[in-house]
MARZA-386573 format. One record per residue (C-alpha): z, y, x; residue in three letters. Coordinates in steps of 0.001 Angstrom, whole numbers, plus 500000, padded with zeros to 6 digits. Example, Ala and Ser with C-alpha at 12.3 -4.5 7.8 and 13.67 -1.06 7.14 Angstrom:
<recs>
507800495500512300ALA507140498940513670SER
</recs>
This chain:
<recs>
500000500000500000UNK499090503423501332UNK501988505639502366UNK501332508304499714UNK501082505688496953UNK504300504052498102UNK506206507337497963UNK504802508346494575UNK505305504854493180UNK508931504638494222UNK509726508139492992UNK507849507762489719UNK509419504390489025UNK512891505752489602UNK512281508757487364UNK510623506687484655UNK513717504531484433UNK515995507530484349UNK513946509395481738UNK514744506692479177UNK518439507426479438UNK518428511008478227UNK518626514635479187UNK522378514991479685UNK523729517107482517UNK524595514024484626UNK521068512701484177UNK519562516065485104UNK521640515961488289UNK520266512486488955UNK516723513754488428UNK517412516493490966UNK518736513979493490UNK515642511835492988UNK513365514818493493UNK515211515849496662UNK514898512277497936UNK511176512285497140UNK510611515548499017UNK512676514418501992UNK510964511017502196UNK507502512514501832UNK508056515051504590UNK509862512601506850UNK506954510156506712UNK504091512668506721UNK505703515491508694UNK505959519059507483UNK502529519829508949UNK500922516460508255UNK497549516747506554UNK496340515255503312UNK493281513069503834UNK490009514946504153UNK486627513469503269UNK482925513978504013UNK480260515658501895UNK478994512204500976UNK482328511546499230UNK482200514613496943UNK482424513664493253UNK479290514395491204UNK481443516182488608UNK484799517892489048UNK486334518112485610UNK488428520989484368UNK491889520261483055UNK494496522100480999UNK493172525592480344UNK489434525693481051UNK488952529339480014UNK491791531839479447UNK489540533395476801UNK491331536706476305UNK489420539986476297UNK490463541069479787UNK489499537771481404UNK486213537583479508UNK485331541093480687UNK486054540118484299UNK483935536986483989UNK481018539009482607UNK480917541056485824UNK481278538088488147UNK484927539087488706UNK483845542163490674UNK487023544000489671UNK489457541114490039UNK492450541705492295UNK495327539553493469UNK498702541066494330UNK501104539855497013UNK504540541168496095UNK508249540404496068UNK510175540002499293UNK507470541420501552UNK507333544455503827UNK503806545479502818UNK502872544685499201UNK499150543991498915UNK496493544206496228UNK493346542483497440UNK489928542386495812UNK487856539235495660UNK485615540622498408UNK488635541280500621UNK489806537708500023UNK486400536443501137UNK486518538661504250UNK489694536996505536UNK489444534008507914UNK488333531059505771UNK489145527361505677UNK486883524753504064UNK488321521325503244UNK487094518320501286UNK490071516732499566UNK491026514575496610UNK492599516126493536UNK495043513686491935UNK495928514552488341UNK499229513451486831UNK497153512165483875UNK495689509472486114UNK492253510714487214UNK491063511895490620UNK488073513802491987UNK486958514867495453UNK485759518418496010UNK485041520885498791UNK487232523977498604UNK486910527242500533UNK489327530158500856UNK491858531812503138UNK495077530059504018UNK497981531326501942UNK499932531779505182UNK497371534353506358UNK497953536453503253UNK501726536128503495UNK501636537246507121UNK499524540278506197UNK502184541214503649UNK505069540543506032UNK507256538003504246UNK510942538794504648UNK513366536214506119UNK515278535715502867UNK512168534576500964UNK512486530850500224UNK509730530324497653UNK506320531626496648UNK505541531982492929UNK501961531985491621UNK501319534117488533UNK498271533205486444UNK495993534711483803UNK496080531728481442UNK498585531543478596UNK499673528267477019UNK501688528179473799UNK502519531866474186UNK503766531617477790UNK501972532553480997UNK501249529684483356UNK502978529824486708UNK503847527557489607UNK505737527745492878UNK506186526103496270UNK508654526458499096UNK507789528011502441UNK506936524663504016UNK504053524167501590UNK503217527880501472UNK502481527821505212UNK500906524372505283UNK497423524636506874UNK495750523057503825UNK497358525433501329UNK494546527847500526UNK493617530415497894UNK490261528937496908UNK487337531015495631UNK484598528380496061UNK484083524779494977UNK481349522683496590UNK479794525713498249UNK479464527808495071UNK481713530373493390UNK484588528699491599UNK483588527843487988UNK485651529204485109UNK486677525677484085UNK488138525110487548UNK490123528345487762UNK487735531208488622UNK487877533418490482UNK490918532236492481UNK493036529131492359UNK495575527517494625UNK494988524306496515UNK498297522639497330UNK496736519547498838UNK499837517443499438UNK501007517686495820UNK499663516575492443UNK497091518707490670UNK499356520661488339UNK500824522449491370UNK497397523941492217UNK497614526855489799UNK494377528346488439UNK493333531913487510UNK495817533351490003UNK496544537073489654UNK499675537474491806UNK501630535799494567UNK505322536673494710UNK507787535832497487UNK511273535208496065UNK514672534071497280UNK515430531858494272UNK513605530372491289UNK516612531003489046UNK515786533420486250UNK512012532986486552UNK510933531726483127UNK512878528475482639UNK514167528432486200UNK512594525110487217UNK509721526572489203UNK506692525880487000UNK505282525936483494UNK505353522175483023UNK508580521692484961UNK510280524013482464UNK508996522023479485UNK508940518370480540UNK510114515832483096UNK507478516954485604UNK508991517221489071UNK508970520552490837UNK508088518736494066UNK505048516630493212UNK504176515284496648UNK501328512787496593UNK
</recs>
């Protein structure tokens, strides 16, 4: 069994058994312990800078499906899409010395990384695609992240059930070399269904961590008080783990 499948299988099996018991405070503490174990085991085996597998162009899937929101659909987003996102900006805020607001063209002018990786969805499907964009660490360094920042929160344009989608990672994943702010898929501008004009690629975690339609990146000390406090849209509403290492 491959290392990543072993880790996910053990963690998922443990959580599946626990989820049948209930949502009491003791069980939530157990969930947290399991998640911490998962993160520690994943990073111990792979290393904090270990890379997710990369593939060749011959491996690219003929179709990369959209998932979740495939078009935010509100008036502001539709207007941006009609202009090819010429006026789209992404903010870098929070615990930084130099807050930024970057246009799509400025994002493309930064040093770029292209990687061909597999997207593993929690729903059970996978696809391989080629992603291009600057490393998140480059943008954080431009903004000057402060020492007390422990997490990075991604704010998004899509709204589900009346709440804005968001996700977060810690600084280990924020500065991982394969964590990029992608603007291209398979050598073309990112399609709307896949998160245009900008989406995250958090390659060592499951797909729901790779937030789409990103409008802002915020460095924070704690996730407490941000929406439901669990670090992500689905984490706040389900048994999804905040650390979804794959």
